[in-house]
C-alpha positions in Angstrom: -3.9 9.3 -43.7 -3.1 7.8 -40.3 -5.5 8.2 -37.4 -4.6 10.2 -34.4 -4.6 9.2 -30.7 -4.0 11.6 -27.8 -2.7 10.0 -24.6 -3.3 12.0 -21.4 -1.3 10.7 -18.4 -0.4 12.9 -15.4 2.8 11.2 -14.4 6.6 11.8 -14.9 6.6 10.3 -18.4 10.2 9.0 -18.3 9.4 6.5 -15.6 5.8 5.5 -16.3 6.4 2.1 -17.8 2.7 1.5 -18.7 2.4 4.7 -20.7 5.8 4.2 -22.3 4.6 0.7 -23.5 1.4 2.2 -24.9 3.5 4.7 -26.8 5.9 2.0 -28.0 3.2 -0.3 -29.4 0.8 2.3 -30.7 3.2 4.7 -32.4 4.0 2.5 -35.4 0.3 2.6 -36.5 -1.0 5.9 -35.2 0.1 9.6 -34.9 0.4 10.2 -31.2 0.1 13.3 -29.0 1.2 12.6 -25.4 0.2 15.0 -22.6 2.2 14.4 -19.4 4.6 15.8 -16.9 8.4 15.9 -17.6 10.2 16.2 -20.9 10.3 14.4 -24.3 11.5 10.8 -24.3 14.2 10.6 -26.9 13.3 7.0 -27.9 10.1 8.4 -29.5 11.1 11.3 -31.7 7.9 11.1 -33.9 5.6 11.6 -30.9 4.1 15.1 -30.4 4.8 16.0 -26.8 2.7 18.4 -24.7 3.7 19.0 -21.1 1.6 20.3 -18.2 2.7 21.7 -14.9 2.5 20.0 -11.5 0.4 21.6 -8.8 2.1 24.4 -6.9 1.6 25.1 -3.2 -1.3 27.4 -3.8 -3.1 24.8 -5.9 -2.5 22.2 -3.2 -4.0 24.5 -0.6 -7.0 25.1 -2.9 -7.4 21.4 -3.2 -7.9 21.0 0.6 -10.4 23.9 0.6 -12.4 22.6 -2.3 -12.5 19.0 -1.2 -13.5 19.9 2.4 -16.3 22.2 1.1 -17.4 19.6 -1.5 -18.4 17.2 1.3 -21.4 19.5 1.8 -21.6 20.9 -1.8 -20.7 18.0 -4.2 -20.8 20.2 -7.3 -17.6 21.7 -6.1 -15.7 18.5 -7.1 -16.2 19.7 -10.6 -15.0 23.2 -9.8 -12.0 21.7 -8.0 -11.0 19.6 -11.1 -11.3 22.4 -13.6 -9.5 25.0 -11.5 -6.3 23.0 -11.9 -4.2 24.5 -14.6 -2.9 21.1 -15.8 -6.5 19.9 -16.6 -7.4 23.1 -18.5 -4.1 22.8 -20.5 -4.6 19.1 -21.1 -8.1 19.9 -22.5 -6.7 22.5 -24.8 -3.9 20.4 -26.0 -6.1 17.4 -26.6 -8.5 19.4 -28.7 -5.7 20.9 -30.7 -4.4 17.4 -31.5 -7.6 16.7 -33.5 -7.8 13.2 -32.2 -9.8 10.2 -33.4 -9.4 8.7 -30.0 -8.3 9.9 -26.6 -6.5 7.5 -24.2 -7.1 8.7 -20.6 -4.5 7.2 -18.2 -6.4 6.9 -14.9 -9.3 8.7 -13.4 -7.5 12.0 -13.1 -7.3 12.3 -16.9 -10.9 11.2 -17.5 -12.9 14.5 -17.3 -10.4 16.3 -19.6 -10.6 13.4 -22.1 -14.4 13.2 -22.1 -14.7 17.0 -22.6 -12.2 17.0 -25.4 -13.9 14.1 -27.0 -17.3 15.9 -26.8 -15.7 18.8 -28.7 -13.9 16.7 -31.3 -16.2 13.6 -31.6 -13.3 11.4 -30.6 -13.6 8.0 -28.9 -12.5 7.7 -25.3 -10.5 4.8 -23.8 -10.0 4.8 -20.1 -7.0 3.0 -18.6 -7.4 2.4 -14.9 -4.1 1.6 -13.3 -5.6 0.6 -10.0 -8.9 0.7 -8.2 -8.8 4.4 -7.7 -11.5 4.9 -5.0 -9.6 2.6 -2.6 -6.0 3.5 -3.4 -5.3 4.6 0.1 -6.5 3.8 3.6 -5.2 6.9 5.3 -8.1 8.7 7.1 -7.5 12.1 5.5 -7.4 10.5 2.0 -10.6 8.5 2.6 -12.3 11.7 4.0 -11.3 14.1 1.2 -10.0 12.4 -2.0 -12.1 9.2 -2.2 -15.4 11.0 -2.4 -14.0 13.2 -5.2 -12.9 10.2 -7.2 -16.3 8.5 -6.7 -18.1 11.6 -7.9 -15.9 12.1 -11.0 -16.0 8.4 -12.0 -19.7 8.1 -11.6 -20.2 11.2 -13.8 -17.7 10.5 -16.5 -17.2 6.7 -16.7 -20.5 6.1 -18.5 -19.2 8.3 -21.3 -16.2 6.2 -22.2 -16.2 3.9 -25.3 -13.8 1.3 -23.9 -11.7 0.6 -20.8 -8.9 -1.5 -19.4 -7.2 -2.2 -16.2 -4.3 -4.3 -14.8 -5.9 -7.4 -13.2 -9.1 -9.3 -12.9 -10.1 -8.3 -9.3 -9.8 -4.6 -10.2 -11.8 -5.1 -13.4 -14.5 -6.8 -11.4 -14.6 -3.9 -8.9 -15.1 -1.4 -11.7 -17.9 -3.6 -13.2 -19.7 -3.8 -9.9 -19.3 -0.1 -8.9 -19.3 1.9 -12.1 -20.8 -0.4 -14.8 -17.6 -0.5 -16.8 -16.4 -3.7 -18.6 -12.6 -3.3 -18.7 -10.3 -5.7 -20.5 -7.3 -6.8 -18.5 -3.9 -5.7 -19.8 -1.2 -6.8 -17.4 1.9 -4.7 -16.8 4.3 -7.0 -18.5 7.4 -5.6 -20.2 8.7 -6.6 -23.6 10.4 -10.0 -23.7 14.1 -9.6 -24.4 16.7 -12.2 -24.2 19.1 -11.8 -21.3 21.5 -14.7 -22.1 24.5 -12.5 -21.5 23.4 -11.9 -17.9 22.7 -15.6 -16.9 24.7 -17.0 -14.1 24.6 -19.9 -11.7 23.1 -19.3 -8.2 25.8 -19.1 -5.6 24.6 -21.1 -2.6 26.8 -19.0 -0.3 25.5 -15.7 -1.5 21.9 -15.7 -2.9 21.1 -12.3 -4.3 17.7 -10.8 -3.8 16.3 -7.6 -5.2 13.2 -5.4 -4.7 12.6 -2.5 -7.0 9.9 0.1 -7.1 8.8 3.2 -5.2 9.8 4.1 -1.6 6.2 4.3 -0.6 5.5 4.0 3.2 2.1 2.3 2.7 3.8 -0.7 1.0 5.6 -1.7 4.3 8.9 -2.4 2.7 10.6 -2.6 6.1 9.1 -6.1 6.5 11.5 -7.3 3.8 14.5 -5.9 5.8 13.2 -7.7 8.9 12.8 -10.9 6.9 16.3 -10.9 5.5 17.7 -10.1 9.0 15.9 -13.3 10.3 16.9 -15.4 7.3 20.1 -17.3 6.9 23.3 -15.3 6.2 23.4 -16.6 2.6 20.8 -14.1 1.6 21.6 -10.6 0.5 19.0 -8.0 -0.5 19.4 -4.9 -2.7 16.7 -2.3 -2.9 16.4 -0.2 -6.0 13.9 2.5 -5.1 12.5 5.6 -6.7 12.7 8.2 -3.8 9.1 9.2 -3.8 9.2 9.6 0.1 12.8 10.6 1.0 12.1 10.5 4.7 10.8 6.9 4.5 13.8 5.9 2.3 16.1 7.2 5.0 14.2 5.3 7.7 14.6 2.1 5.6 18.4 2.7 5.3 18.7 3.2 9.0 16.7 0.0 9.7 18.9 -2.0 7.4 22.1 -0.7 9.0 20.7 -1.6 12.4 19.2 -5.1 11.6 21.2 -6.4 8.7 24.5 -4.5 8.3 26.3 -5.6 5.1 23.4 -7.7 4.0 20.9 -5.1 2.8 22.0 -2.3 0.4 20.3 0.5 -1.5 21.0 1.2 -5.2 20.1 4.1 -7.4 17.1 3.4 -9.7 17.7 2.8 -13.4 15.6 3.8 -16.4 12.8 1.5 -17.4 14.8 0.4 -20.4 17.7 -0.9 -18.2 15.6 -2.7 -15.6 15.5 -6.1 -17.4 19.3 -6.3 -17.7 19.9 -5.1 -14.2 17.5 -7.6 -12.6 18.9 -10.5 -14.6 22.1 -10.3 -12.5 20.1 -11.4 -9.4 18.7 -14.7 -8.3 15.3 -13.9 -6.6 12.9 -11.0 -6.8 11.5 -10.4 -3.3 8.1 -8.9 -4.1 6.2 -8.6 -0.8 3.6 -5.8 -0.7 1.7 -5.4 2.6 -2.1 -5.5 1.9 -2.8 -2.2 3.6 -5.4 -1.2 1.1 -7.5 -3.0 -1.6 -5.0 -2.2 -4.4 -2.0 -3.6 -2.5 -4.0 -6.8 -1.7 -4.8 -7.5 -5.3 -1.6 -6.0 -6.8 -0.2 -7.4 -10.0 2.6 -4.8 -10.4 5.2 -3.9 -13.0 8.0 -5.3 -10.7 6.4 -8.7 -10.7 6.5 -9.1 -14.5 9.9 -7.4 -14.7 11.3 -10.2 -12.6 9.7 -12.9 -14.7 11.0 -11.5 -17.9 14.5 -11.1 -16.4 14.5 -14.8 -15.4 14.3 -14.5 -11.6 12.7 -16.7 -9.1 9.9 -14.8 -7.3 9.1 -14.9 -3.5 5.9 -13.2 -2.6 3.4 -12.9 0.2 -0.1 -14.4 -0.2 -1.3 -11.7 -2.7 -4.0 -13.5 -4.7 -3.4 -12.1 -8.2 0.4 -12.7 -8.0 0.0 -16.1 -6.3 -2.3 -17.3 -9.1 0.4 -16.8 -11.7 3.2 -18.0 -9.4 1.4 -21.3 -8.9 0.3 -21.6 -12.5 3.8 -21.2 -14.0 5.9 -22.4 -11.0 8.5 -19.7 -11.1 8.3 -18.8 -7.4 7.0 -19.5 -3.9 4.2 -17.9 -1.8 4.9 -17.2 1.9 2.0 -18.2 4.1 1.6 -14.7 5.4 3.0 -11.2 5.0 4.9 -11.4 8.3 8.7 -11.2 8.4 9.0 -14.6 10.2 7.1 -16.4 7.6 8.9 -14.7 4.7 12.3 -15.6 6.3 11.2 -19.2 6.8 10.1 -19.4 3.2 13.5 -18.2 2.1 15.4 -20.5 4.4 13.6 -23.6 2.9 14.8 -22.8 -0.6 17.6 -24.9 -2.1 19.9 -23.8 -4.8 18.3 -26.5 -7.1 14.8 -25.1 -6.4 15.9 -21.5 -7.2 17.6 -22.7 -10.4 14.4 -24.5 -11.5 12.2 -21.5 -10.7 14.5 -19.2 -12.7 14.3 -21.6 -15.6 10.5 -21.6 -15.3 10.4 -17.8 -15.2 12.3 -17.6 -18.5 9.7 -20.0 -20.0 6.8 -18.1 -18.5 8.2 -14.9 -20.0 7.4 -16.2 -23.4 3.7 -15.8 -22.5 3.7 -13.1 -19.8 5.2 -10.2 -21.9 4.2 -7.0 -23.6 3.9 -8.4 -27.0 1.0 -10.6 -25.8 -0.6 -8.0 -23.6 -0.3 -5.0 -25.9 -1.9 -7.1 -28.7 -5.1 -6.6 -26.7 -4.7 -2.8 -26.8 -4.0 -2.8 -30.5 -7.0 -4.9 -31.2 -9.2 -2.6 -29.0 -8.2 0.4 -31.1 -8.6 -1.5 -34.4 -12.1 -2.4 -33.3 -12.9 1.1 -31.9 -11.7 3.0 -34.9 -13.0 0.5 -37.5 -9.6 -0.1 -38.9 -8.6 -3.2 -40.8 -5.9 -5.4 -39.3 -2.5 -4.4 -40.6 
């Protein structure tokens, strides 16, 4: 009889690449129940899907009330968590799945996972997608949400059986502050050949792309400014999930004003189509402004997507990304996050350098891919559930 894993992740499941990878690589060996937002993913018909509602306006209002009051009465952080319908439903669904292990995707799923494990004697694995207590520097977030995350992590993190996160600096922060010992599982996609999409770099029209979320804190406008300052041979396409529609419209207006006909916006594609879409470009422009700790140490999906698609990568001096760029030689690091320095870095690139970096990216993808990274997850579950290697 196969063992059972329950995955809890409060995200729109169809676009959460990390959870989808976990499903892809764990489902051949385990019976999976996935608790999330959204609707079933057709690629995984054997998964048992359970969906929970997003917060409504009343719950959002209650959140502000509870988090403000909890500054004086910290026990209310617990009350706030359990008054959310999604958490109560997730607990029920997790228990009903009769799991051998519960995989909590991020801190928000942790209390429900720990409580379900207490009632079912399951193991708990905590996957921390970023350093949660410092995921924003906005004053209201620091005042209200950060203390709640600290409280819940300090209470529940000691009860997990194993943990993982996305890069070494974040792993070290969790060791220091919460006594966890996460393994590092980088956000690399599956390596797939893109021979049909290979092309020579056109020196008169060098195609750049940036894909991800339209998140104001990431300072995406700097890349528009950089392309406007760079030579006319550079063209930039944004492929953004419209998480902040007002900000996305501001970016479009800025592009029309500063770089008409050189910066364009495309509709996002599903995770399964990203590799082939990116492969038609020359360079991934992956500059994330270090406006909080997580953005400073970022090692995001988009970075590995570009490598697997065989693109050269241009980044700011983000240490985790810079380490891999310099180790494998598939990109260049601008000396700062300022538009002038990014533009100057682009202008110095020759077609020959871009072609060489693209070739090195394809070579690096043989190592930096999901097959390698998800082996760590499979080994963790084999060890945790005392299974023999298959």
